[in-house]
C-alpha positions as CSV (number, residue, x, y, z in Angstrom):
1,X,0.0,0.0,0.0
2,X,1.1,3.6,-0.5
3,X,1.7,5.6,2.7
4,X,-0.2,8.6,1.1
5,X,-3.4,6.5,1.1
6,X,-3.1,5.9,4.8
7,X,-2.7,9.6,5.3
8,X,-5.7,10.4,3.2
9,X,-7.8,8.5,5.8
10,X,-6.8,10.9,8.6
11,X,-9.7,13.3,9.3
12,X,-8.2,15.1,12.2
13,X,-6.3,17.5,10.0
14,X,-2.8,16.6,11.1
15,X,0.0,18.1,9.1
16,X,1.5,15.8,6.5
17,X,5.1,14.9,6.6
18,X,7.2,15.8,3.5
19,X,7.0,13.3,0.8
20,X,10.0,10.9,1.0
21,X,10.9,7.5,-0.4
22,X,11.2,4.9,2.3
23,X,14.6,3.7,0.8
24,X,16.0,7.1,1.8
25,X,15.4,6.4,5.5
26,X,17.4,4.4,8.0
27,X,19.0,1.2,6.9
28,X,16.9,-2.0,7.2
29,X,17.2,-3.8,10.5
30,X,16.2,-7.4,10.5
31,X,15.1,-7.5,14.1
32,X,13.5,-4.2,15.2
33,X,14.8,-2.6,18.4
34,X,12.8,-2.4,21.6
35,X,12.9,1.4,21.5
36,X,11.6,1.6,18.0
37,X,8.8,-0.9,18.7
38,X,7.7,0.9,21.8
39,X,7.1,4.1,19.8
40,X,4.1,2.3,18.1
41,X,3.0,0.5,21.3
42,X,4.6,-2.8,20.5
43,X,7.3,-5.1,21.9
44,X,9.0,-8.2,20.7
45,X,7.3,-11.4,22.0
46,X,9.7,-13.9,20.5
47,X,11.7,-14.7,17.3
48,X,12.9,-17.9,15.8
49,X,14.3,-19.3,12.5
50,X,12.5,-21.2,9.8
51,X,14.8,-23.9,8.5
52,X,15.5,-23.6,4.7
53,X,16.6,-26.9,3.3
54,X,17.8,-25.6,-0.1
55,X,19.7,-22.4,-1.2
56,X,16.7,-21.2,-3.3
57,X,14.1,-21.9,-0.7
58,X,12.1,-19.0,0.8
59,X,9.4,-18.6,3.4
60,X,6.1,-18.4,1.5
61,X,3.2,-18.4,4.0
62,X,2.2,-18.7,7.6
63,X,-1.1,-19.4,9.4
64,X,-2.4,-20.0,12.9
65,X,-4.4,-23.2,13.8
66,X,-5.3,-23.5,17.5
67,X,-2.1,-23.0,19.5
68,X,0.1,-23.8,16.6
69,X,1.8,-21.5,14.1
70,X,2.8,-23.1,10.8
71,X,5.4,-21.6,8.4
72,X,5.7,-23.1,4.9
73,X,8.5,-22.7,2.4
74,X,8.6,-22.6,-1.4
75,X,10.2,-26.1,-1.5
76,X,7.4,-27.7,0.5
77,X,8.9,-27.6,4.0
78,X,6.5,-27.2,6.9
79,X,7.7,-25.9,10.3
80,X,5.4,-26.2,13.3
81,X,5.8,-23.8,16.3
82,X,4.1,-23.1,19.6
83,X,2.4,-19.8,18.7
84,X,2.9,-18.3,22.1
85,X,6.4,-19.4,23.0
86,X,8.0,-19.7,19.6
87,X,9.3,-23.2,20.3
88,X,9.6,-25.3,17.2
89,X,8.0,-28.7,17.6
90,X,8.8,-30.3,14.3
91,X,9.4,-29.9,10.6
92,X,8.0,-32.0,7.7
93,X,9.2,-32.0,4.1
94,X,6.5,-32.5,1.5
95,X,9.2,-32.7,-1.2
96,X,7.4,-30.5,-3.7
97,X,7.8,-26.9,-5.0
98,X,5.0,-24.4,-4.3
99,X,4.8,-20.6,-4.6
100,X,1.5,-20.1,-2.8
101,X,0.8,-22.8,-0.1
102,X,-2.7,-23.1,1.3
103,X,-3.5,-23.0,5.0
104,X,-2.8,-25.9,7.3
105,X,-5.7,-27.0,9.5
106,X,-5.8,-29.3,12.5
107,X,-8.0,-31.5,14.7
108,X,-6.9,-32.9,18.0
109,X,-4.3,-35.3,16.6
110,X,-3.6,-34.3,13.0
111,X,-2.4,-31.5,10.8
112,X,-3.7,-31.4,7.2
113,X,-1.7,-29.7,4.4
114,X,-1.6,-29.6,0.6
115,X,1.1,-29.1,-2.0
116,X,0.6,-29.3,-5.7
117,X,-2.1,-31.9,-6.3
118,X,-1.7,-33.9,-3.1
119,X,-3.2,-33.6,0.4
120,X,-1.3,-35.0,3.4
121,X,-2.2,-35.9,7.0
122,X,0.6,-35.2,9.5
123,X,0.8,-36.4,13.1
124,X,0.4,-33.3,15.2
125,X,2.7,-34.5,18.0
126,X,5.6,-35.8,15.9
127,X,5.4,-34.3,12.4
128,X,5.3,-37.8,10.8
129,X,3.2,-38.4,7.8
130,X,0.0,-40.4,8.5
131,X,-1.6,-40.5,5.0
132,X,-1.5,-39.0,1.6
133,X,-4.0,-38.7,-1.2
134,X,-4.3,-37.1,-4.6
135,X,-6.3,-34.0,-5.4
136,X,-8.1,-33.3,-8.7
137,X,-6.7,-29.8,-8.9
138,X,-4.6,-27.2,-7.0
139,X,-6.0,-26.3,-3.5
140,X,-6.8,-22.6,-3.9
141,X,-9.3,-22.2,-1.0
142,X,-7.5,-24.0,1.7
143,X,-8.2,-27.0,4.0
144,X,-10.3,-27.8,7.0
145,X,-10.5,-30.9,9.2
146,X,-12.8,-32.2,12.0
147,X,-12.7,-35.5,13.9
148,X,-13.7,-37.6,11.0
149,X,-13.1,-35.9,7.7
150,X,-10.7,-33.5,6.0
151,X,-11.6,-31.2,3.1
152,X,-9.8,-29.3,0.4
153,X,-11.3,-26.5,-1.7
154,X,-9.9,-26.6,-5.2
155,X,-9.4,-24.4,-8.3
156,X,-11.9,-26.5,-10.3
157,X,-14.7,-25.6,-7.9
158,X,-14.7,-28.9,-6.0
159,X,-14.5,-29.5,-2.3
160,X,-13.0,-32.9,-2.0
161,X,-13.7,-34.9,1.2
162,X,-11.3,-37.5,2.8
163,X,-11.7,-39.9,5.7
164,X,-9.5,-39.3,8.7
165,X,-11.4,-41.0,11.5
166,X,-10.0,-44.5,11.8
167,X,-8.4,-47.3,9.7
168,X,-11.0,-49.3,7.8
169,X,-10.8,-52.4,5.8
170,X,-9.4,-52.1,2.3
171,X,-11.1,-55.3,1.0
172,X,-13.4,-58.1,2.1
173,X,-12.4,-60.9,-0.1
174,X,-11.9,-61.6,-3.8
175,X,-15.3,-60.3,-4.8
176,X,-15.4,-57.0,-3.0
177,X,-13.2,-54.0,-2.3
178,X,-13.5,-50.7,-0.4
179,X,-14.6,-48.8,-3.5
180,X,-17.6,-51.0,-4.3
181,X,-18.7,-52.7,-1.1
182,X,-21.2,-50.5,0.8
183,X,-20.6,-52.3,4.1
184,X,-17.0,-51.3,4.4
185,X,-15.5,-48.1,5.8
186,X,-12.7,-46.4,3.8
187,X,-9.2,-46.4,5.1
188,X,-7.6,-43.2,6.6
189,X,-6.9,-40.8,3.8
190,X,-9.3,-42.3,1.4
191,X,-11.3,-39.9,-0.9
192,X,-15.0,-40.4,-0.2
193,X,-17.0,-37.7,-2.1
194,X,-17.0,-34.1,-3.3
195,X,-19.2,-31.1,-3.8
196,X,-18.9,-29.2,-7.1
197,X,-19.4,-25.5,-7.5
198,X,-19.5,-23.9,-10.9
199,X,-16.3,-21.9,-10.5
200,X,-13.0,-21.8,-8.5
201,X,-13.0,-21.7,-4.7
202,X,-10.5,-19.2,-3.2
203,X,-12.2,-18.7,0.2
204,X,-11.3,-21.0,3.1
205,X,-14.1,-23.4,3.8
206,X,-15.9,-23.8,7.1
207,X,-16.1,-27.2,8.8
208,X,-17.7,-28.3,12.1
209,X,-18.6,-31.7,13.3
210,X,-22.0,-31.6,11.6
211,X,-21.8,-29.1,8.7
212,X,-19.7,-27.6,6.0
213,X,-19.8,-24.2,4.5
214,X,-18.0,-22.9,1.4
215,X,-18.2,-19.9,-1.0
216,X,-17.3,-19.9,-4.6
217,X,-16.4,-17.5,-7.4
218,X,-19.8,-18.6,-8.9
219,X,-21.2,-16.0,-6.4
220,X,-22.8,-18.5,-4.0
221,X,-22.4,-19.5,-0.4
222,X,-23.3,-23.2,0.3
223,X,-24.0,-25.0,3.6
224,X,-24.0,-28.8,3.6
225,X,-25.2,-31.2,6.2
226,X,-22.6,-33.9,6.8
227,X,-25.0,-36.4,8.3
228,X,-27.6,-36.0,5.5
229,X,-24.9,-35.4,3.0
230,X,-26.8,-32.7,1.1
231,X,-26.8,-29.0,0.5
232,X,-29.3,-27.5,2.9
233,X,-28.8,-23.8,2.1
234,X,-27.6,-21.9,-1.0
235,X,-27.4,-18.1,-0.9
236,X,-26.6,-16.3,-4.1
237,X,-24.8,-13.0,-4.5
238,X,-24.5,-11.2,-7.9
239,X,-20.7,-11.5,-8.1
240,X,-17.8,-13.8,-7.3
241,X,-16.8,-14.4,-3.7
242,X,-13.0,-14.4,-3.5
243,X,-11.9,-13.7,0.1
244,X,-12.1,-15.7,3.3
245,X,-15.4,-15.6,5.3
246,X,-15.7,-13.9,8.7
247,X,-17.5,-15.8,11.5
248,X,-19.6,-13.8,13.9
249,X,-21.6,-14.7,17.0
250,X,-23.0,-18.2,17.1
251,X,-23.9,-18.7,13.5
252,X,-23.4,-15.7,11.2
253,X,-21.1,-15.9,8.2
254,X,-19.9,-12.6,6.7
255,X,-18.8,-12.6,3.1
256,X,-17.8,-9.9,0.6
257,X,-18.7,-10.1,-3.0
258,X,-17.7,-8.6,-6.3
259,X,-21.2,-7.2,-6.6
260,X,-20.2,-4.4,-4.2
261,X,-21.9,-5.8,-1.2
262,X,-21.1,-7.5,2.1
263,X,-23.5,-10.2,3.3
264,X,-24.2,-11.6,6.7
265,X,-25.8,-15.0,6.5
266,X,-27.3,-17.0,9.4
267,X,-26.2,-20.6,8.8
268,X,-29.4,-22.0,10.2
269,X,-31.8,-19.3,9.1
270,X,-30.5,-17.7,5.9
271,X,-33.7,-15.8,5.2
272,X,-34.1,-14.4,8.8
273,X,-34.3,-10.6,8.4
274,X,-33.6,-10.1,12.1
275,X,-30.1,-11.5,11.9
276,X,-29.1,-11.3,8.2
277,X,-28.1,-8.0,6.5
278,X,-26.6,-6.7,3.3
279,X,-24.3,-3.7,3.2
280,X,-23.5,-1.9,-0.1
281,X,-20.0,-0.7,-0.8
282,X,-18.5,1.6,-3.5
283,X,-16.3,-1.1,-5.0
284,X,-16.1,-4.9,-5.2
285,X,-15.0,-6.6,-2.0
286,X,-12.3,-9.1,-2.8
287,X,-10.4,-9.3,0.6
288,X,-11.0,-11.5,3.6
289,X,-13.4,-10.4,6.3
290,X,-11.9,-10.4,9.8
291,X,-14.2,-10.4,12.9
292,X,-13.2,-9.1,16.3
293,X,-15.9,-9.0,19.0
294,X,-18.8,-7.1,17.4
295,X,-16.7,-5.5,14.7
296,X,-16.0,-6.8,11.2
297,X,-13.2,-5.5,8.9
298,X,-12.4,-5.8,5.2
299,X,-10.9,-4.0,2.3
300,X,-12.7,-3.3,-1.0
301,X,-11.0,-3.4,-4.4
302,X,-10.5,0.4,-4.5
303,X,-8.4,0.2,-1.4
304,X,-11.0,1.4,1.1
305,X,-10.8,-0.1,4.6
306,X,-14.3,-0.8,6.1
307,X,-15.1,-1.1,9.8
308,X,-18.6,-2.6,10.2
309,X,-20.9,-3.3,13.1
310,X,-21.2,-7.0,12.7
311,X,-24.6,-7.2,14.5
312,X,-26.5,-4.5,12.6
313,X,-24.6,-4.4,9.4
314,X,-24.0,-0.6,9.6
315,X,-20.7,1.1,8.5
316,X,-18.8,2.4,11.5
317,X,-16.2,4.2,9.5
318,X,-14.3,4.0,6.2
319,X,-10.7,4.9,5.3
320,X,-8.7,4.7,2.0
321,X,-5.6,2.6,2.6
322,X,-4.5,1.4,-0.8
323,X,-2.4,-1.8,-1.1
324,X,-2.1,-2.9,2.5
325,X,-2.4,-5.7,5.0
326,X,-4.1,-5.8,8.4
327,X,-1.7,-7.6,10.6
328,X,-3.6,-7.7,13.9
329,X,-6.6,-6.4,15.8
330,X,-6.1,-5.6,19.5
331,X,-8.9,-4.4,21.9
332,X,-8.3,-0.8,21.0
333,X,-6.1,-0.7,17.9
334,X,-5.6,-2.0,14.4
335,X,-2.0,-2.7,13.2
336,X,-1.5,-2.5,9.4
337,X,1.5,-2.7,7.2
338,X,2.1,-0.9,3.9
339,X,3.3,-2.6,0.8
340,X,6.8,-1.2,1.3
341,X,7.0,-2.3,5.0
342,X,5.9,0.6,7.1
343,X,3.6,0.1,10.1
344,X,0.5,2.1,10.7
345,X,-1.6,2.2,13.9
346,X,-5.3,3.0,13.7
347,X,-7.8,3.6,16.5
348,X,-10.6,0.9,16.3
349,X,-13.3,3.2,17.7
350,X,-13.2,5.9,15.1
351,X,-10.6,5.0,12.4
352,X,-8.2,7.8,13.3
353,X,-4.5,7.0,12.5
354,X,-2.5,7.4,15.7
355,X,0.8,6.5,14.0
356,X,1.3,7.1,10.3
357,X,3.7,5.0,8.1
358,X,6.0,8.0,7.8
359,X,6.2,8.3,11.6
360,X,6.9,4.6,12.1
361,X,9.5,4.5,9.4
362,X,11.3,7.8,9.3
363,X,10.9,9.0,12.9
364,X,11.0,5.6,14.8
365,X,13.2,3.6,12.4
366,X,10.8,0.7,11.9
367,X,11.5,-0.9,8.6
368,X,9.8,-4.3,7.7
369,X,10.6,-4.4,4.0
370,X,12.4,-7.7,4.5
371,X,9.4,-9.2,6.2
372,X,7.6,-10.3,3.0
373,X,5.5,-13.0,4.7
374,X,2.8,-11.1,6.6
375,X,-0.1,-12.9,8.2
376,X,-3.4,-11.2,9.0
377,X,-4.2,-12.7,12.3
378,X,-7.9,-13.7,12.5
379,X,-7.5,-15.5,15.9
380,X,-5.9,-13.1,18.5
381,X,-4.0,-9.9,18.8
382,X,-0.4,-11.1,18.1
383,X,1.5,-9.9,15.1
384,X,3.4,-12.5,13.0
385,X,5.8,-11.8,10.2
386,X,8.7,-13.6,8.5
387,X,11.6,-12.7,6.2
388,X,12.1,-14.7,3.0
389,X,15.3,-16.0,4.4
390,X,13.8,-17.5,7.5
391,X,13.5,-15.0,10.4
392,X,10.2,-15.6,12.1
393,X,9.0,-12.7,14.4
394,X,6.1,-12.4,16.8
395,X,5.2,-9.0,18.3
396,X,2.7,-8.0,21.0
397,X,1.2,-4.9,22.4
398,X,3.3,-3.5,25.3
399,X,2.6,-5.5,28.5
400,X,0.2,-7.9,26.9
401,X,1.8,-11.1,28.1
402,X,-1.3,-13.2,27.3
403,X,-3.0,-13.1,23.9
404,X,-6.5,-11.6,23.6
405,X,-8.8,-13.8,21.4
406,X,-10.9,-12.0,18.8
407,X,-13.8,-14.3,19.5
408,X,-15.3,-14.3,23.0
409,X,-14.2,-17.6,24.6
410,X,-17.4,-17.7,26.6
411,X,-19.4,-18.3,23.4
412,X,-20.2,-21.9,22.4
413,X,-18.3,-23.3,19.4
414,X,-19.3,-21.6,16.2
415,X,-22.3,-23.2,14.5
416,X,-23.0,-25.6,17.3
417,X,-26.6,-26.8,17.2
418,X,-28.9,-26.4,20.3
419,X,-28.5,-30.2,20.9
420,X,-24.7,-29.9,20.8
421,X,-24.8,-27.0,23.2
422,X,-27.1,-28.9,25.6
423,X,-24.7,-31.9,25.6
424,X,-21.8,-29.6,26.2
425,X,-23.6,-28.0,29.2
426,X,-24.9,-31.3,30.5
427,X,-22.2,-33.9,29.8
428,X,-23.5,-36.5,32.2
429,X,-26.9,-36.6,30.5
430,X,-25.2,-36.8,27.1
431,X,-23.2,-40.0,27.9
432,X,-26.1,-42.3,27.2
433,X,-27.2,-40.5,24.0
434,X,-26.1,-41.2,20.5
435,X,-22.8,-39.6,19.2
436,X,-23.3,-36.2,17.6
437,X,-21.9,-36.8,14.1
438,X,-23.0,-39.9,12.2
439,X,-19.4,-40.7,11.3
440,X,-20.1,-43.9,9.5
441,X,-22.7,-42.2,7.2
442,X,-20.5,-39.1,6.9
443,X,-17.6,-41.2,5.6
444,X,-19.4,-43.6,3.3
445,X,-17.2,-44.0,0.2
446,X,-19.2,-42.5,-2.6
447,X,-17.6,-40.6,-5.4
448,X,-18.6,-37.2,-6.6
449,X,-19.8,-38.6,-9.9
450,X,-22.2,-41.1,-8.2
451,X,-23.5,-38.7,-5.5
452,X,-27.2,-37.8,-6.0
453,X,-26.8,-34.1,-6.7
454,X,-29.9,-33.6,-8.8
455,X,-32.3,-32.3,-6.1
456,X,-30.4,-31.2,-3.0
457,X,-26.8,-30.8,-4.0
458,X,-24.6,-28.8,-6.3
459,X,-24.5,-29.6,-10.0
460,X,-22.5,-32.6,-11.2
461,X,-19.5,-32.1,-13.5
């Protein structure tokens, strides 16, 4: 992003600093000093190194999953860290080149990653490979995993589903095998079925124990029941959905669309006017939606940053920011970074810039140009960045020794049904009841081509 675009959003009338090129400022420092960070309200939490196995290898992506931070390199190496301490747990080499890795997702025992046209299950404790399967196309939307299935959202519009629950039986004699015998469960890592949207999926899918949600560049958001294995809701916009969805409250999904609107959709009541809303914008919305408390944030294609009341769907404030990335949301501030590596600090309440990129770079000496891997944190208030050559850095607000989650930890799990909440609140009564997900039905080995999609599901190929 251009620093002038940040300044254009300041409505307090502060004097503008003389126009300068960032390269004319202080020399780049790989690890910022404590004094410089304190000027913008930050301090170093930890730093570590990402191992690079080959001379041309570079850090390509990072993402948080639970308490773990994953860093991925261009030659397929995955490094797993404790997100709070920076301790590296393990590395795993996928032995494949990739320029844009998809996110890594986890359940209680497994991490799921993709590279090229393969999907891999990795033991979360040791980093050892558990299973591997083939994808039909590149994973452009990312992965998700629960206790019994893993999914990958692909460039061809499919969401492929794989079994991860428990080893099954690969055959039952000379006459039957796992692909044709309906009585058998698939083995771990087996492909079991897929949904098919009309166009590519670039938004990360949503997965709980009972349902799946995904959005496509065909302009639709879909919610599928895992137990019934059918699409139960399909909400259409008038433009492609490109960025990740934001999750608000108990069951609201917030998506931006190329039709210059932002939509809030109740997973269980998609036509409920009391909870659902549509907010027009002046430009297509192609960025991810991040939700913190009752606030939602996103960037439209014209470089305008939007702060939205997630409950009512009203605009709290707007600010032009150009090419930029939102690194973290704290209880009172937003920390962003310009395209050329300068930090900006914005007041969450009114959108006023408290530290401009010029101030952080020229006055305080903060230069993050080398930190090309920049993660927008949708989980808590930590700032994570990495240099291409493997320096991994975590920053925090001054004195914040414990992370502040963006979602209220007192809320039940997102998209939990009333019966699941009841079982959570009364575990003794739930012991004698049936298991929540119908895992056997949910992992029945049926290919996408044979799935009955005519009435309830997405179109076939």
